[in-house]
DSSP file (Angstrom, degrees, kcal/mol; ACC not computed):
  #  RESIDUE AA STRUCTURE BP1 BP2  ACC     N-H-->O    O-->H-N    N-H-->O    O-->H-N    TCO  KAPPA ALPHA  PHI   PSI    X-CA   Y-CA   Z-CA
    1    1 A X              0   0    0      0, 0.0     2,-0.0     0, 0.0     0, 0.0   0.000 360.0 360.0 360.0 130.4    0.0    0.0    0.0
    2    2 A X     >  -     0   0    0      1,-0.1     4,-2.4     4,-0.0     5,-0.2  -0.240 360.0-106.2 -75.5 167.9    1.4    3.4   -1.0
    3    3 A X  H  > S+     0   0    0      1,-0.2     4,-2.4     2,-0.2     5,-0.2   0.903 122.7  51.1 -60.5 -42.6    1.7    6.4    1.3
    4    4 A X  H  > S+     0   0    0      1,-0.2     4,-2.3     2,-0.2    -1,-0.2   0.914 110.4  48.8 -63.9 -41.9   -1.2    8.0   -0.5
    5    5 A X  H  > S+     0   0    0      2,-0.2     4,-2.4     1,-0.2    -2,-0.2   0.896 111.1  49.6 -64.0 -40.7   -3.3    4.9   -0.2
    6    6 A X  H  X S+     0   0    0     -4,-2.4     4,-2.9     2,-0.2    -2,-0.2   0.913 110.6  51.1 -63.4 -42.5   -2.5    4.7    3.5
    7    7 A X  H  X S+     0   0    0     -4,-2.4     4,-2.3     1,-0.2    -2,-0.2   0.900 111.6  46.4 -64.0 -40.3   -3.4    8.3    4.0
    8    8 A X  H  X S+     0   0    0     -4,-2.3     4,-2.3     2,-0.2    -1,-0.2   0.891 112.8  50.3 -67.4 -38.8   -6.8    7.9    2.2
    9    9 A X  H  X S+     0   0    0     -4,-2.4     4,-2.4     2,-0.2    -2,-0.2   0.930 111.3  47.7 -63.6 -46.9   -7.5    4.8    4.2
   10   10 A X  H  X S+     0   0    0     -4,-2.9     4,-2.6     1,-0.2    -2,-0.2   0.905 112.3  49.5 -60.6 -42.6   -6.7    6.6    7.5
   11   11 A X  H  X S+     0   0    0     -4,-2.3     4,-2.3     2,-0.2    -1,-0.2   0.911 111.2  49.5 -62.6 -43.2   -8.9    9.6    6.5
   12   12 A X  H  X S+     0   0    0     -4,-2.3   111,-2.2     1,-0.2     4,-2.2   0.894 111.6  48.9 -62.9 -40.4  -11.8    7.2    5.6
   13   13 A X  H  X S+     0   0    0     -4,-2.4     4,-2.5     2,-0.2    -2,-0.2   0.890 109.3  51.5 -68.2 -39.3  -11.4    5.4    8.9
   14   14 A X  H  X S+     0   0    0     -4,-2.6     4,-2.5     2,-0.2    -2,-0.2   0.922 110.7  49.3 -64.5 -40.7  -11.4    8.7   10.9
   15   15 A X  H  X S+     0   0    0     -4,-2.3     4,-2.0     1,-0.2    -2,-0.2   0.921 112.0  48.4 -62.8 -41.2  -14.6    9.8    9.1
   16   16 A X  H  X S+     0   0    0     -4,-2.2     4,-2.3   107,-0.4    -2,-0.2   0.884 111.2  50.5 -63.1 -39.2  -16.2    6.4    9.9
   17   17 A X  H  X S+     0   0    0     -4,-2.5     4,-2.8     2,-0.2     5,-0.2   0.897 106.8  54.3 -68.2 -38.7  -15.1    6.7   13.6
   18   18 A X  H  X S+     0   0    0     -4,-2.5     4,-2.4     1,-0.2     5,-0.2   0.933 110.9  46.0 -59.2 -45.2  -16.6   10.2   13.8
   19   19 A X  H  X S+     0   0    0     -4,-2.0     4,-2.5     1,-0.2    -2,-0.2   0.913 112.2  51.6 -64.3 -40.8  -19.9    8.8   12.5
   20   20 A X  H  X S+     0   0    0     -4,-2.3     4,-2.3     2,-0.2    -2,-0.2   0.926 111.6  46.3 -61.0 -45.4  -19.6    5.9   15.0
   21   21 A X  H  X S+     0   0    0     -4,-2.8     4,-1.1     1,-0.2    -2,-0.2   0.926 114.7  46.0 -63.4 -46.8  -19.0    8.2   17.9
   22   22 A X  H  X S+     0   0    0     -4,-2.4     4,-0.7    -5,-0.2    83,-0.2   0.870 112.5  52.7 -67.1 -36.1  -21.8   10.6   17.0
   23   23 A X  H >< S+     0   0    0     -4,-2.5     3,-0.8    -5,-0.2    -1,-0.2   0.917 107.5  50.6 -62.5 -44.8  -24.2    7.6   16.4
   24   24 A X  H 3< S+     0   0    0     -4,-2.3    -1,-0.2     1,-0.2    -2,-0.2   0.714 112.7  46.8 -70.2 -20.1  -23.4    6.1   19.8
   25   25 A X  H >< S+     0   0    0     -4,-1.1     3,-1.4    -3,-0.2    -1,-0.2   0.510  93.7 151.6 -99.7  -5.2  -24.2    9.4   21.5
   26   26 A X  T <<  +     0   0    0     -3,-0.8     3,-0.1    -4,-0.7    78,-0.0  -0.331  50.6  36.4 -66.9 152.2  -27.4   10.2   19.8
   27   27 A X  T 3  S+     0   0    0     78,-0.1    -1,-0.3    -5,-0.0     2,-0.2  -0.992 113.2  71.9 -84.9   1.9  -29.9   11.7   20.3
   28   28 A X  S <  S-     0   0    0     -3,-1.4     2,-0.2     1,-0.1    -3,-0.1  -0.487  83.8-121.7 -76.3 146.5  -27.6   14.1   22.1
   29   29 A X        -     0   0    0     -2,-0.2     2,-0.4    75,-0.1    75,-0.2  -0.530  25.8-131.3 -78.1 154.0  -25.3   16.3   20.2
   30   30 A X  E     -A  103   0A   0     73,-2.7    73,-2.3    -2,-0.2     2,-0.1  -0.929  13.5-120.8-114.2 131.3  -21.5   16.0   20.9
   31   31 A X  E  >  -A  102   0A   0     -2,-0.4     4,-2.3    71,-0.2    71,-0.3  -0.448  23.0-128.4 -65.5 142.0  -19.2   18.8   21.6
   32   32 A X  H  > S+     0   0    0     69,-2.6     4,-2.0     1,-0.2    -1,-0.1   0.811 108.5  54.0 -66.6 -30.0  -16.3   18.9   19.1
   33   33 A X  H  > S+     0   0    0     68,-0.3     4,-1.5     2,-0.2    -1,-0.2   0.883 110.8  46.9 -71.0 -36.0  -13.7   19.0   21.8
   34   34 A X  H  > S+     0   0    0      2,-0.2     4,-2.6     1,-0.2    -2,-0.2   0.875 109.1  55.6 -66.2 -39.2  -15.2   15.9   23.4
   35   35 A X  H  X S+     0   0    0     -4,-2.3     4,-2.4     1,-0.2    -2,-0.2   0.905 106.1  50.8 -59.9 -42.7  -15.4   14.2   20.0
   36   36 A X  H  X S+     0   0    0     -4,-2.0     4,-2.1     2,-0.2    10,-0.2   0.897 110.0  49.3 -62.1 -40.5  -11.6   14.8   19.5
   37   37 A X  H  X S+     0   0    0     -4,-1.5     4,-2.4     2,-0.2    -2,-0.2   0.920 110.7  50.7 -64.9 -43.9  -10.9   13.2   22.9
   38   38 A X  H  X S+     0   0    0     -4,-2.6     4,-1.6     1,-0.2    -2,-0.2   0.882 109.2  50.9 -61.5 -38.4  -13.1   10.2   22.1
   39   39 A X  H  <>S+     0   0    0     -4,-2.4     5,-3.1     2,-0.2    -1,-0.2   0.916 108.7  52.1 -66.0 -41.1  -11.3    9.8   18.8
   40   40 A X  H ><5S+     0   0    0     -4,-2.1     3,-1.6     1,-0.2     5,-0.3   0.929 109.3  49.2 -57.2 -46.2   -8.0    9.9   20.7
   41   41 A X  H 3<5S+     0   0    0     -4,-2.4    -1,-0.2     1,-0.3    -2,-0.2   0.808 107.5  55.0 -64.2 -29.4   -9.2    7.1   23.1
   42   42 A X  T 3<5S-     0   0    0     -4,-1.6    -1,-0.3    -5,-0.2    -2,-0.2   0.257 123.5-105.9 -88.6  12.3  -10.3    5.0   20.1
   43   43 A X  T < 5S+     0   0    0     -3,-1.6    -3,-0.2    -5,-0.1    -2,-0.1   0.791  93.7 110.4  69.0  30.9   -6.7    5.3   18.7
   44   44 A X      < +     0   0    0     -5,-3.1    -4,-0.1    -6,-0.1    -3,-0.1  -0.496  48.1 179.2-125.6  61.7   -7.7    7.7   15.9
   45   45 A X        +     0   0    0     -5,-0.3     2,-0.3    -6,-0.1    -8,-0.1  -0.328   5.8 162.4 -68.0 144.8   -5.9   10.9   17.2
   46   46 A X        -     0   0    0    -10,-0.2    -6,-0.1    -2,-0.0    -7,-0.1  -0.984  37.2-105.3-156.6 154.3   -6.2   14.0   15.1
   47   47 A X     >  -     0   0    0     -2,-0.3     4,-2.7     1,-0.1     5,-0.2  -0.256  37.6-107.0 -71.8 164.3   -5.7   17.7   15.6
   48   48 A X  H  > S+     0   0    0      2,-0.2     4,-2.6     1,-0.2     5,-0.1   0.873 123.1  53.4 -59.5 -37.2   -8.6   20.1   15.9
   49   49 A X  H  > S+     0   0    0      2,-0.2     4,-2.0    41,-0.2    -1,-0.2   0.937 110.5  44.9 -63.9 -46.4   -7.7   21.3   12.4
   50   50 A X  H  > S+     0   0    0      2,-0.2     4,-2.4     1,-0.2     5,-0.2   0.911 112.4  52.6 -64.1 -41.9   -7.8   17.8   10.9
   51   51 A X  H  X S+     0   0    0     -4,-2.7     4,-2.5     1,-0.2    -2,-0.2   0.924 109.0  50.1 -57.4 -45.9  -11.1   17.1   12.9
   52   52 A X  H  X S+     0   0    0     -4,-2.6     4,-1.9     1,-0.2    -1,-0.2   0.865 108.9  52.3 -64.3 -35.4  -12.6   20.3   11.3
   53   53 A X  H  X S+     0   0    0     -4,-2.0     4,-1.6     2,-0.2    -1,-0.2   0.933 112.8  43.5 -65.5 -44.4  -11.5   19.2    7.8
   54   54 A X  H  X S+     0   0    0     -4,-2.4     4,-2.0     1,-0.2    -2,-0.2   0.861 112.4  52.4 -71.5 -35.2  -13.1   15.8    8.2
   55   55 A X  H  X S+     0   0    0     -4,-2.5     4,-2.7    -5,-0.2    -1,-0.2   0.858 106.1  55.3 -64.0 -36.2  -16.3   17.2    9.8
   56   56 A X  H  X S+     0   0    0     -4,-1.9     4,-2.7     2,-0.2    -2,-0.2   0.898 106.6  50.8 -63.9 -40.1  -16.5   19.6    6.8
   57   57 A X  H  X S+     0   0    0     -4,-1.6     4,-1.2     2,-0.2    -2,-0.2   0.927 112.8  45.2 -61.3 -45.7  -16.5   16.7    4.4
   58   58 A X  H  <>S+     0   0    0     -4,-2.0     5,-2.7     2,-0.2     6,-0.6   0.877 112.7  51.9 -67.0 -36.5  -19.3   15.0    6.4
   59   59 A X  H ><5S+     0   0    0     -4,-2.7     3,-1.8     1,-0.2    -2,-0.2   0.935 109.1  48.6 -61.6 -48.1  -21.2   18.3    6.6
   60   60 A X  H 3<5S+     0   0    0     -4,-2.7    -1,-0.2     1,-0.3    -2,-0.2   0.718 107.7  56.3 -67.8 -19.3  -21.0   18.8    2.8
   61   61 A X  T 3<5S-     0   0    0     -4,-1.2    -1,-0.3    -5,-0.2    -2,-0.2   0.360 115.0-120.1 -87.9   4.1  -22.2   15.2    2.4
   62   62 A X  T < 5S+     0   0    0     -3,-1.8    46,-0.3     2,-0.1    47,-0.3   0.827  79.5 122.7  59.6  36.4  -25.2   16.1    4.5
   63   63 A X  S   <S+     0   0    0     -5,-2.7    43,-1.8    45,-0.2     2,-0.3   0.592  72.3  16.9-100.7 -15.2  -24.3   13.4    7.1
   64   64 A X  E     -B  105   0A   0     -6,-0.6     2,-0.4    41,-0.3    41,-0.2  -0.963  62.9-135.7-150.1 167.2  -24.2   15.8   10.1
   65   65 A X  E     -B  104   0A   0     39,-2.7    39,-1.9    -2,-0.3     2,-0.4  -0.940  14.5-148.0-125.2 149.8  -25.1   19.2   11.4
   66   66 A X  E     +B  103   0A   0     -2,-0.4     9,-0.4    37,-0.2     2,-0.3  -0.933  25.7 157.1-115.7 137.6  -23.0   21.7   13.3
   67   67 A X  E     -B  102   0A   0     35,-2.4    35,-2.5    -2,-0.4     2,-0.4  -0.821  43.4 -89.7-143.7-173.7  -24.3   24.1   15.9
   68   68 A X  E >   -B  101   0A   0     -2,-0.3     3,-2.1    33,-0.3     5,-0.3  -0.897  25.2-136.3-107.6 134.2  -23.2   26.1   18.9
   69   69 A X  T 3  S+     0   0    0     31,-2.2    32,-0.1    -2,-0.4    -1,-0.1   0.728 103.5  60.5 -63.0 -20.6  -23.4   24.5   22.4
   70   70 A X  T 3  S+     0   0    0     30,-0.1     2,-0.3     2,-0.0    -1,-0.3   0.551 101.8  61.3 -83.4  -6.7  -24.8   27.7   23.8
   71   71 A X    <   -     0   0    0     -3,-2.1     3,-0.2     1,-0.0    -4,-0.0  -0.880  68.2-146.8-121.9 151.0  -27.8   27.6   21.5
   72   72 A X  S    S+     0   0    0     -2,-0.3    -3,-0.1     1,-0.2    -1,-0.0   0.063  75.2  97.3-102.6  25.4  -30.6   25.0   21.2
   73   73 A X    >   +     0   0    0     -5,-0.3     3,-2.5     2,-0.0     4,-0.4  -0.202  46.2 166.2-112.4  43.0  -31.1   25.5   17.5
   74   74 A X  T 3  S+     0   0    0      1,-0.3    -7,-0.1    -3,-0.2    29,-0.0  -0.361  71.9  24.1 -57.4 131.0  -29.0   22.7   16.0
   75   75 A X  T 3  S+     0   0    0     -9,-0.4    -1,-0.3     3,-0.1    -8,-0.1   0.279  97.7  92.7  94.9 -10.2  -30.0   22.4   12.3
   76   76 A X    <   +     0   0    0     -3,-2.5     2,-0.2     2,-0.1    -2,-0.1   0.587  64.1  93.4 -92.8  -7.0  -31.2   26.0   11.9
   77   77 A X  S    S-     0   0    0     -4,-0.4   -11,-0.1   -11,-0.3    -2,-0.0  -0.583  81.4-114.7 -81.3 144.3  -27.8   27.3   10.7
   78   78 A X     >  -     0   0    0     -2,-0.2     4,-2.2     1,-0.1     5,-0.2  -0.288  29.9-108.7 -68.7 164.5  -27.1   27.5    7.0
   79   79 A X  H  > S+     0   0    0      1,-0.2     4,-2.3     2,-0.2     5,-0.1   0.851 121.7  55.1 -65.6 -31.7  -24.3   25.2    5.7
   80   80 A X  H  > S+     0   0    0      2,-0.2     4,-2.2     1,-0.2    -1,-0.2   0.925 108.6  47.3 -66.1 -43.0  -22.2   28.3    5.2
   81   81 A X  H  > S+     0   0    0      1,-0.2     4,-2.0     2,-0.2    -2,-0.2   0.878 111.1  51.7 -64.8 -37.1  -22.6   29.3    8.8
   82   82 A X  H  X S+     0   0    0     -4,-2.2     4,-2.2     2,-0.2    -1,-0.2   0.914 109.7  49.5 -64.8 -42.0  -21.9   25.8   10.0
   83   83 A X  H  X S+     0   0    0     -4,-2.3     4,-2.5     1,-0.2    -2,-0.2   0.886 109.7  51.6 -63.3 -38.6  -18.6   25.8    7.9
   84   84 A X  H  X S+     0   0    0     -4,-2.2     4,-2.3     2,-0.2    -1,-0.2   0.876 108.4  51.4 -66.6 -36.6  -17.7   29.1    9.4
   85   85 A X  H  X S+     0   0    0     -4,-2.0     4,-2.2     2,-0.2    -2,-0.2   0.903 110.1  49.3 -63.7 -42.2  -18.2   27.7   12.9
   86   86 A X  H  X S+     0   0    0     -4,-2.2     4,-2.4     2,-0.2    -2,-0.2   0.924 111.5  49.2 -62.3 -44.4  -16.0   24.7   12.0
   87   87 A X  H  X S+     0   0    0     -4,-2.5     4,-2.1     1,-0.2    -2,-0.2   0.890 111.5  49.2 -63.3 -39.7  -13.3   27.1   10.7
   88   88 A X  H  X S+     0   0    0     -4,-2.3     4,-3.1     2,-0.2     5,-0.3   0.883 109.5  52.0 -67.5 -37.5  -13.5   29.2   13.8
   89   89 A X  H  X S+     0   0    0     -4,-2.2     4,-2.0     2,-0.2    -2,-0.2   0.938 111.3  47.3 -60.8 -47.1  -13.2   26.1   16.0
   90   90 A X  H  X S+     0   0    0     -4,-2.4     4,-0.6     2,-0.2    -2,-0.2   0.871 118.8  40.6 -63.1 -38.5  -10.1   25.0   14.2
   91   91 A X  H >X S+     0   0    0     -4,-2.1     3,-0.7    -5,-0.2     4,-0.5   0.950 118.8  42.2 -75.6 -50.8   -8.5   28.4   14.4
   92   92 A X  H >X>S+     0   0    0     -4,-3.1     5,-3.5     1,-0.2     3,-0.6   0.760 102.0  67.3 -74.1 -25.1   -9.5   29.4   17.9
   93   93 A X  H 3<5S+     0   0    0     -4,-2.0     3,-0.4    -5,-0.3    -1,-0.2   0.844 102.9  48.5 -64.2 -29.4   -8.7   26.0   19.5
   94   94 A X  H <<5S+     0   0    0     -3,-0.7    -1,-0.3    -4,-0.6    -2,-0.2   0.681 115.6  45.0 -78.5 -18.2   -5.1   26.6   18.7
   95   95 A X  H <<5S-     0   0    0     -3,-0.6    -2,-0.2    -4,-0.5    -1,-0.2   0.280 120.8-102.4-108.6   7.6   -5.4   30.1   20.2
   96   96 A X  T  <5 +     0   0    0     -4,-0.6    -3,-0.2    -3,-0.4    -4,-0.1   0.833  62.6 167.7  77.5  30.4   -7.3   29.1   23.4
   97   97 A X      < -     0   0    0     -5,-3.5    -1,-0.1    -8,-0.1    -8,-0.0  -0.097  40.9-129.1 -72.7 174.9  -10.7   30.4   22.1
   98   98 A X        +     0   0    0      2,-0.0     2,-0.4     0, 0.0    -1,-0.1   0.080  57.4 133.3-115.1  23.2  -14.0   29.6   23.7
   99   99 A X        -     0   0    0    -11,-0.2     2,-0.3   -10,-0.1    -2,-0.1  -0.632  30.6-175.7 -75.6 125.1  -15.9   28.4   20.7
  100  100 A X        +     0   0    0     -2,-0.4   -31,-2.2   -68,-0.1   -30,-0.1  -0.616   7.4 179.2-123.0  72.7  -17.8   25.2   21.6
  101  101 A X  E     - B   0  68A   0     -2,-0.3   -69,-2.6   -33,-0.2   -68,-0.3  -0.348  11.6-151.9 -72.1 156.8  -19.5   23.8   18.5
  102  102 A X  E     -AB  31  67A   0    -35,-2.5   -35,-2.4   -71,-0.3     2,-0.3  -0.891   3.0-150.9-125.2 158.3  -21.5   20.6   18.7
  103  103 A X  E     +AB  30  66A   0    -73,-2.3   -73,-2.7    -2,-0.3     2,-0.3  -0.963  13.4 174.3-131.8 147.2  -22.3   18.0   16.1
  104  104 A X  E     - B   0  65A   0    -39,-1.9   -39,-2.7    -2,-0.3   -75,-0.1  -0.992  33.0-104.4-149.1 148.8  -25.1   15.6   15.5
  105  105 A X  E     - B   0  64A   0     -2,-0.3   -41,-0.3   -41,-0.2     2,-0.2  -0.405  25.7-138.9 -74.4 148.0  -26.0   13.1   12.8
  106  106 A X     >  -     0   0    0    -43,-1.8     4,-2.1    -2,-0.1     5,-0.2  -0.441  38.3 -95.3 -89.2 174.2  -28.7   13.8   10.2
  107  107 A X  H  > S+     0   0    0      1,-0.2     4,-1.8     2,-0.2     5,-0.1   0.891 130.8  51.3 -60.8 -36.8  -31.1   11.0    9.2
  108  108 A X  H  > S+     0   0    0    -46,-0.3     4,-1.9     1,-0.2    -1,-0.2   0.881 107.0  52.7 -64.2 -40.7  -28.7   10.3    6.2
  109  109 A X  H  > S+     0   0    0    -47,-0.3     4,-2.6     2,-0.2    -2,-0.2   0.844 105.9  54.1 -65.0 -34.9  -25.7   10.2    8.6
  110  110 A X  H  X S+     0   0    0     -4,-2.1     4,-2.3     2,-0.2     6,-0.2   0.936 106.6  52.4 -65.2 -44.4  -27.6    7.5   10.7
  111  111 A X  H  <>S+     0   0    0     -4,-1.8     5,-2.0     1,-0.2     6,-1.0   0.904 112.3  44.5 -55.8 -44.6  -28.1    5.4    7.6
  112  112 A X  H ><5S+     0   0    0     -4,-1.9     3,-1.2     4,-0.2    -1,-0.2   0.912 112.1  51.6 -67.6 -43.3  -24.4    5.5    6.8
  113  113 A X  H 3<5S+     0   0    0     -4,-2.6    -2,-0.2     1,-0.3    -1,-0.2   0.852 109.6  51.2 -60.7 -35.2  -23.4    4.9   10.5
  114  114 A X  T 3<5S-     0   0    0     -4,-2.3    -1,-0.3    -5,-0.2    -2,-0.2   0.544 115.5-117.6 -81.1  -6.1  -25.7    1.8   10.5
  115  115 A X  T < 5S+     0   0    0     -3,-1.2    -3,-0.2    -4,-0.4    -2,-0.1   0.551  83.2 119.6  82.2   7.2  -24.1    0.5    7.3
  116  116 A X  S   <S+     0   0    0     -5,-2.0     2,-0.3    -6,-0.2    -4,-0.2   0.654  79.5  29.9 -79.6 -15.3  -27.4    0.7    5.4
  117  117 A X  S    S-     0   0    0     -6,-1.0     2,-0.4    -5,-0.1    -2,-0.3  -0.998  74.6-145.7-144.7 142.5  -25.8    3.2    2.9
  118  118 A X        -     0   0    0     -2,-0.3     2,-0.4    -3,-0.1     5,-0.1  -0.859   8.7-167.9-110.9 144.4  -22.2    3.6    1.7
  119  119 A X    >   -     0   0    0     -2,-0.4     3,-1.8     3,-0.3    -2,-0.0  -0.997  31.0-111.4-130.9 129.7  -20.4    6.8    0.8
  120  120 A X  T 3  S+     0   0    0     -2,-0.4     3,-0.1     1,-0.2    -2,-0.0  -0.334 104.3  30.8 -57.5 131.2  -17.1    6.9   -1.0
  121  121 A X  T 3  S+     0   0    0      1,-0.2     2,-0.5    -2,-0.0    -1,-0.2   0.408  99.6  96.3  99.3   0.0  -14.4    8.2    1.3
  122  122 A X    <   -     0   0    0     -3,-1.8     2,-0.5  -107,-0.1    -3,-0.3  -0.982  50.0-172.4-124.7 125.2  -15.9    6.8    4.5
  123  123 A X        -     0   0    0   -111,-2.2     2,-0.4    -2,-0.5  -107,-0.4  -0.959  11.0-152.4-118.0 121.7  -14.8    3.5    6.0
  124  124 A X        -     0   0    0     -2,-0.5     2,-1.2  -108,-0.1  -111,-0.1  -0.767  11.3-141.6 -89.9 135.8  -16.7    2.0    8.9
  125  125 A X              0   0    0     -2,-0.4    -1,-0.1  -112,-0.2    -2,-0.0  -0.547 360.0 360.0 -95.6  70.1  -14.6   -0.2   11.1
  126  126 A X              0   0    0     -2,-1.2    -1,-0.2   -11,-0.0    -2,-0.0   0.479 360.0 360.0 -77.7 360.0  -17.2   -2.9   11.9
């Protein structure tokens, strides 16, 4: 397996693990800083920036929603606003910011996490 193939495999597994963690915590949303810690514990460590990149992929695939932990309106933000929140999380987490975004699966994300639907670029570690 080439370096590029290993990198793609790892990225796909991290995305799958993100879905697994969010699936196991539903119906509650999960704070992104807690999600990163849970990924570390599951032997899939990644930086906040890498986490934000993979969450953006899942967001653009309509598999999850991003919101702010201080608000009860998960799902009411536009996709652009959700992407800005992710970018702010990645930037401010390295600067000690206080942004606490949360993530939750959409109905489509639940189907993928359950293995009922496959999406290229996501590998579930069943």
